[in-house]
C-alpha positions in Angstrom: -19.4 39.5 3.7 -21.5 39.1 0.6 -22.2 35.6 -0.6 -20.7 36.3 -4.0 -17.3 37.3 -2.5 -14.5 34.7 -2.7 -12.6 33.7 0.4 -9.1 35.1 0.3 -7.2 32.0 1.2 -3.4 31.8 1.6 -1.1 29.8 -0.7 0.8 26.8 0.4 4.5 27.2 1.0 7.1 24.4 1.3 5.5 21.3 2.8 2.6 23.1 4.5 0.1 20.8 2.7 1.3 17.9 4.9 -0.5 19.3 7.9 -3.7 17.8 6.6 -5.0 14.3 7.3 -5.8 12.4 4.1 -8.0 9.5 3.1 -6.0 7.0 1.0 -7.6 5.8 -2.2 -5.3 3.4 -4.1 -4.3 4.8 -7.5 -4.8 1.4 -9.1 -8.6 1.9 -8.7 -8.3 4.7 -11.2 -5.4 3.5 -13.4 -6.1 -0.3 -13.7 -8.6 -1.1 -16.5 -10.1 -3.8 -14.3 -11.8 -1.1 -12.2 -13.1 1.1 -15.0 -16.7 0.1 -14.4 -16.4 0.8 -10.6 -18.2 4.0 -9.8 -16.2 7.0 -8.4 -18.3 6.9 -5.2 -17.6 3.2 -4.7 -13.8 4.0 -5.1 -14.2 6.8 -2.5 -16.0 4.4 -0.1 -13.2 1.9 -0.5 -10.8 4.6 0.6 -12.9 5.3 3.7 -13.1 1.6 4.5 -9.3 1.3 4.0 -8.7 4.3 6.4 -10.5 2.4 9.2 -8.1 -0.5 8.9 -5.6 1.4 11.0 -8.0 1.7 13.9 -8.8 -2.0 13.7 -5.1 -3.0 13.8 -4.7 -0.7 16.8 -7.6 -2.3 18.6 -6.5 -5.8 17.5 -9.8 -6.5 15.6 -8.7 -9.7 14.0 -10.3 -13.0 13.5 -8.8 -16.4 14.5 -6.8 -16.4 11.2 -5.2 -13.0 11.9 -7.4 -11.3 9.2 -8.1 -7.7 10.0 -11.8 -6.6 9.9 -13.5 -3.3 10.5 -16.9 -1.9 11.7 -18.6 0.6 9.4 -22.3 0.9 9.7 -24.6 2.1 6.9 -25.6 5.0 9.1 -21.9 6.1 9.3 -21.5 5.8 5.6 -24.6 7.9 5.0 -23.1 10.5 7.4 -19.6 10.5 5.9 -20.8 10.5 2.2 -23.8 12.7 2.8 -26.1 10.2 1.0 -29.2 8.2 1.7 -29.7 4.7 2.9 -30.3 3.3 -0.5 -27.2 4.9 -2.0 -25.0 3.6 0.9 -26.3 0.1 0.5 -25.8 0.2 -3.3 -22.2 1.2 -2.9 -21.5 -1.5 -0.4 -23.1 -4.1 -2.8 -21.1 -2.7 -5.7 -17.8 -3.2 -3.8 -18.7 -6.7 -2.6 -20.6 -8.3 -5.5 -19.1 -6.6 -8.5 -15.4 -6.7 -7.7 -15.1 -8.6 -4.4 -13.2 -5.7 -2.8 -15.0 -6.3 0.5 -16.7 -9.2 2.3 -19.4 -8.7 4.9 -20.4 -11.1 7.7 -23.6 -10.6 9.7 -23.3 -11.0 13.5 -27.1 -10.9 14.3 -28.6 -9.7 17.5 -28.6 -6.1 16.4 -24.7 -6.0 16.1 -23.1 -4.3 13.1 -21.7 -6.3 10.2 -18.1 -7.3 10.2 -16.4 -6.0 7.0 -13.2 -7.5 5.6 -11.5 -5.0 3.3 -9.8 -7.1 0.6 -6.3 -6.6 -0.7 -6.5 -6.5 -4.5 -2.9 -5.6 -5.3 -1.6 -9.2 -5.5 -4.5 -10.1 -7.8 -3.7 -7.3 -10.2 -0.1 -8.3 -10.2 -1.0 -12.0 -10.8 -3.3 -11.0 -13.7 -0.4 -9.1 -15.2 1.9 -12.0 -14.6 -0.5 -14.5 -16.1 -0.9 -12.3 -19.2 2.9 -12.1 -19.6 3.2 -15.9 -19.2 0.6 -16.5 -21.8 2.3 -14.2 -24.2 5.6 -15.9 -23.4 4.2 -19.4 -23.9 2.6 -18.3 -27.2 5.9 -17.1 -28.5 7.6 -20.3 -27.4 5.1 -22.3 -29.4 5.7 -20.2 -32.5 9.5 -20.5 -32.4 9.6 -24.2 -31.4 11.4 -26.2 -34.2 9.3 -28.7 -36.0 11.8 -31.4 -35.1 10.8 -31.0 -31.4 7.4 -32.5 -32.2 8.8 -35.8 -33.3 7.8 -38.8 -31.2 10.3 -39.7 -28.4 9.5 -43.4 -28.6 13.1 -44.3 -29.2 14.5 -42.4 -26.3 16.8 -44.2 -24.0 17.0 -44.0 -20.2 20.0 -41.8 -20.6 18.2 -39.3 -22.7 15.3 -39.3 -20.3 17.6 -38.5 -17.4 19.1 -35.7 -19.4 15.7 -34.3 -20.2 14.7 -34.5 -16.5 17.8 -32.7 -15.5 17.1 -30.1 -18.2 13.5 -29.7 -16.9 14.8 -29.3 -13.3 17.2 -26.5 -14.4 14.4 -24.9 -16.4 12.1 -24.9 -13.3 14.8 -23.4 -11.2 15.4 -20.7 -13.7 11.6 -20.2 -14.1 11.3 -19.7 -10.3 14.1 -17.1 -10.3 12.4 -15.4 -13.2 9.0 -15.4 -11.4 10.6 -14.0 -8.3 12.3 -11.2 -10.2 9.1 -10.4 -12.0 7.2 -10.2 -8.7 9.9 -7.8 -7.5 9.7 -5.6 -10.6 5.9 -5.6 -10.3 6.1 -4.4 -6.8 8.7 -1.8 -7.7 6.4 -0.4 -10.4 3.6 -0.3 -7.9 5.6 1.6 -5.3 7.2 3.9 -7.9 3.6 5.1 -8.7 2.2 4.8 -5.2 5.0 6.9 -3.6 5.3 9.3 -6.5 9.0 8.4 -6.3 10.1 10.6 -9.2 8.6 13.6 -7.5 10.4 12.7 -4.2 13.7 12.5 -6.0 13.1 16.0 -7.5 12.0 17.4 -4.1 14.9 15.8 -2.2 17.9 15.8 -4.6 20.4 15.4 -1.8 18.5 12.5 -0.3 18.6 10.2 -3.4 20.7 7.5 -1.7 18.4 7.5 1.3 15.3 7.3 -0.8 16.7 4.4 -2.8 17.5 2.7 0.4 14.0 3.2 1.7 12.6 1.8 -1.6 14.8 -1.3 -1.5 13.8 -2.0 2.1 10.1 -1.7 1.2 10.6 -4.1 -1.7 12.6 -6.5 0.4 9.9 -6.6 3.0 6.9 -7.1 0.7 8.7 -9.8 -1.3 9.9 -11.7 1.8 8.8 -15.3 2.2 9.1 -15.3 6.0 6.1 -15.9 8.1 7.1 -13.2 10.6 9.2 -10.0 10.7 10.7 -8.3 13.7 9.9 -4.6 14.3 11.7 -3.0 17.2 12.3 -6.4 18.7 8.7 -7.4 18.5 7.7 -10.4 16.3 5.0 -9.3 13.9 3.0 -11.4 11.4 4.6 -10.9 8.0 1.2 -10.2 6.3 0.5 -7.4 8.8 3.9 -5.8 8.1 3.3 -6.1 4.4 -0.2 -4.6 4.6 1.3 -1.6 6.4 3.9 -1.2 3.6 1.1 -1.3 1.0 -0.5 1.7 2.7 2.5 3.9 2.3 2.4 7.0 0.1 4.7 9.9 -0.7 3.5 11.8 2.4 4.6 9.0 4.7 8.1 9.1 3.0 8.3 12.8 3.5 7.3 12.4 7.1 10.0 9.8 7.7 12.7 12.0 6.1 11.6 14.8 8.3 11.8 12.7 11.4 15.2 11.4 10.5 16.4 15.0 10.0 15.1 16.0 13.5 16.6 12.9 15.2 19.7 13.8 17.0 20.5 10.5 18.6 22.9 8.0 17.0 21.2 5.3 15.0 23.1 2.0 15.4 21.0 -0.1 13.0 19.7 2.1 10.2 17.9 -0.8 8.5 15.8 -1.6 11.6 15.3 2.1 12.3 13.9 2.6 8.8 11.8 -0.6 8.9 10.2 0.5 12.2 9.6 4.0 10.8 7.9 2.6 7.7 5.8 0.3 9.7 4.6 3.0 12.1 4.3 5.8 9.6 0.6 5.2 8.6 -0.4 5.2 12.3 1.7 8.2 13.6 1.8 10.7 10.8 -1.5 12.4 11.7 -0.5 13.0 15.3 2.9 14.3 14.2 1.5 17.0 12.0 -1.3 17.8 14.4 1.4 18.5 17.1 3.3 20.7 14.6 0.2 22.7 13.8 -0.6 23.1 17.5 2.9 24.2 18.2 2.8 26.8 15.4 -0.6 28.0 16.4 -0.1 28.2 20.2 3.4 27.3 21.4 5.3 29.1 18.8 3.2 32.2 19.0 3.5 32.5 22.7 7.3 32.1 22.5 7.5 34.9 19.9 5.4 37.2 22.0 7.5 36.4 25.1 10.7 37.1 23.2 9.2 40.4 21.8 8.3 41.5 25.3 11.8 40.7 26.6 13.3 42.7 23.8 
C-alpha cells in the first residue's frame, strides 16, 4: 500500500466507541479560567496521573492518613508522552509548583518519588462560593438602611436577647443556604462531567433511572458521614466520594448496560446502584474487553458452528 493512501477505517455504530479504554482528563482543567495558564501537556499529564489512582486504590497504596498516592517515574512519563527528561521534569514542576495539583515526596535510597494527586474540585467550588458570598455581602451593605448604623448604646438586655435569637436564626438559615449551594455546585459539575443532557437524549426511556443515579451521586458526595457502606463493606467516605468524582458518561452508559443485562431480582436498588457507581471506574475496562473478545472470538466461532450445522 502506498504511503499516500488513506486507511479505509469503518464507522462507529451504536455504542461501539465504548470498547476503548480512556484516559480521564477533568473538563474543569479546560473550562475553568483558573487553569488557563496551565499547558495542554501538563493537563494531559494530570490525566495520566489520575488514571493511576485506580491501581493505587486496588493495591492499597495509602499513607497513615488514608491519602492515596501513586508511583510514576520520570522515565515512565518520558515513555508515555514521548518526550525527553527535561520536558517530563518541567511538566511535573508545572503541576506541582504552579497550581499545586500534585505533591511529590522523595523516599531516597534509589526509590521512586511518592506522588499525591490533588483533588482540586472542592477548591474550585469554594472559590465560586466565596465570590458569590462577597457579591452577596456587597449587596447587603448597599441596601442596608442608614438607621441600622446608629449606635446601640441604649439597647436593653431584652433587645440584646432578641438580636442574639435573630442571629441564631440567621446562622441556621445561612448553613442551609450554604448546603444547598454546595449541592447545586456539585450538580452543575456532574451535569457537565457526565454530559447528562446527552445521556437523556440517548436514553429517553431511562430518564427516571438517570435522574435517580444523579441524585444518588449528589447525595453521596454531599454526605457528612465519615464512612459509607458498599455491598456491606464499610468504606472511608472520602474514598467513595473520590470514586464518584471520577465518573463520566461512559461509566453511566456502562451501568445502564449492566442493569439491562441483569436478570436477577434487585432487592435494594439504591445499594445496587451505589455499588455499581463505586465499582464502575475499576471494572469498565475489563467489561468492554470481554465484550470485544467475545465478538472477535466467541461470537465468530458460534456463528461458524451454527452455519455448519445448517
